[in-house]
N, C-alpha and C positions, 0 to 999 in steps of 0.2 A: 558412504560417509553417512552415518547413523544422526540423528538429532532426535531430542526431547522435545514433544508438544505443550506447552503452559498454555490453558485457555484462562484468562483472566476475567470473562466475561463483559459487562459495561462496567468502563472507567471512566474518570476524569481525565482528559489528554496529560495534564501535567502529571497526574497520580502513574498513569501507565509510562510515561516518559520516564519516570524514577525508578519505576520498576525494571523497565528495560535498560537503564544504566546497572543496576544492582545484578542484573543476570548477565549483564555483558563483562562487569570485574568477576564474578563468578567463573564463568567461561572462559576469561583469560587465564585463570589459576588453574581449573580442571582439565581445560583442553577439549571440554563437550561442546555440543552444538544446540541452540535452541532456538524452537520457532513458537512466537509469543502470539496468540489470536486475541483480539479483544475487539470491541466496538467502544466509539467516545460518545459522551454527551457533546449538544452541537458546541463545536470551535471552530474557528477559522485558523489556519497556522500557514507561516510564511518561512522559506528557505533562509539560509544565514546570510546570500549576498541579496537579498531584496530590501528596499525599503518599506517600512511599515506603513508610510504616511502614504504611498499610493494608493490603497484601498479604500473602499466607502462603508468598512464595517470594522470593530475592532479585532485586533489579532494577535495571536500569541509566538512569538520568535521563536523559530526551533534551528536545530544545527543540523538538520539534512540540507542536500541538496535540493533544487527545485525552487518553482514560485510558491502562489498562494493555493490553497485547497480549504475547503470545506470537510469535517470530519462531523458525523452524525449517527444516532441510531439508525440499523439498517445498511451501513457500511462495515462489512468484516475487514479488520486490518491483519495483515501477516507481518509481524516485526520479525526481522532475521538477526539472528546474533549466531552467525555461522563463521568458523575459522574461512579465512579467506585468502589463497595465494596469489591469486590473479583476479582482479576485478571485474576485467572483462570477461574471464570465462564464469565466475560467479554470476554476473548479471546475465550472461547468454542462456544460463541454464533456469534462473528463477524465470525470463522471460518464454524461454520453452516449454515451461509446465504450465505456467497459465494461459497460454496460446493452446495448448492441448484441451487444456478445459475448455476455452471459450471456443476453440473451434467445433467441439462437440455439441456445442449449445446453437449456434450460429455462426455460417461462413460468412456473415457481414462484419463479425469483430477483427478488428487488425492491430498489430503494434506498430509505433510509429517510433524509430530509432531518434530522430531529429527532436521531437517533441516528446518525450518519454511518456508513454500512457498507450492505453488501449484504446480504440474508438470505433464509433459506429458513423461512417460518414463525417461530418464534422462535431458529433456529439462524444465527449470522453466519458468514458466507461469506467476506467480503472488508473491510478497515477500510482507512478513509482518513484521513490527518492531514498537514497541509500547514503551513507556515511561511512568513512572506514578508521578504526582506531585499535592500534595495537594486535594488528592481524585479524581484527573480526571487523564484520559487518553490522551495523544498527540501522534503524529504521526498516522500511519496507515498501510495502504493497498493500493500496485500499482500493478495495472494489465497491462500485455503487450496486448494490441489489435493489433496496428498496428505500432508499435514504430519501431525505426530503428536499426534493429538486427545487424548489422555490427559494430556500434559503441558500442552497447551492449557486443558484444562478445570479444571484446578488452582486457575485464576482465573475470574472471570466477566469474559468478553471486554467490554472497554472499562468495567467495572464495572457491567453493567448487571444486574439482577436479574431470575430467571426465564429467561435467556437461557442458552444453549451454542454452544461453537464448533462447525461442523461443515467439510467439505472437499468439493470436486467428486467425489473417488474416494468418500468417502463417501458420498453421495448417489447415486451409481450413475452418476454423469455421466462417462463414460471419454473424456477428451481426454489426448491427450498434453501435457506441460508446455511443449517447445518449440512445439505448434502452438497452444497458449493464447498463449504471448508473441507470436508472430506474429500471431495475430489480432487481440490487443489494439495491437500497433504501427500495423495497417493501419487500424484504425478511429480512431487518435490522429492517423495523417496524414492521413485523410477529414476529420476534424472540427477540427481545427487548422488546416487548409490555407484 
């Protein structure tokens, strides 16, 4: 399966969301797949089943799964607008791709299916949240490369007790942000082909 990569650079969360929805409409018509890359200006977002008043910061309600997370500069986001026949198989391929990239950087990084995300011990490194509409995926994966952890840790990542947010740079894993994005794209091409 092939896909087109669109890099939006740094965009406001709602602007990025709108663009993802536009590309989703385009994909449904054309049958093509898109991987949208971007970073967002500082924002807290919550999944559709979460109550906004549960949190100490103003949040933007979104239609993805999952609880609360923080987005900011230094956190590359990978939005998937892929044709999906089986959400389970799609999710496994996404996880496998990121897992392969992370394992090449550190053997301490692991994926947790119960609390979807990638972690080092009880420190959250990457968040996953998807939804499916008209046979296509929406939303995706946010990787903490060098994001502001002080702002992130004003909340409990994904509302998990006893967990904090971390980043690759904070863990001493020095990979350039563009190299990280390129490695992820390579693994996605391999695992989705």
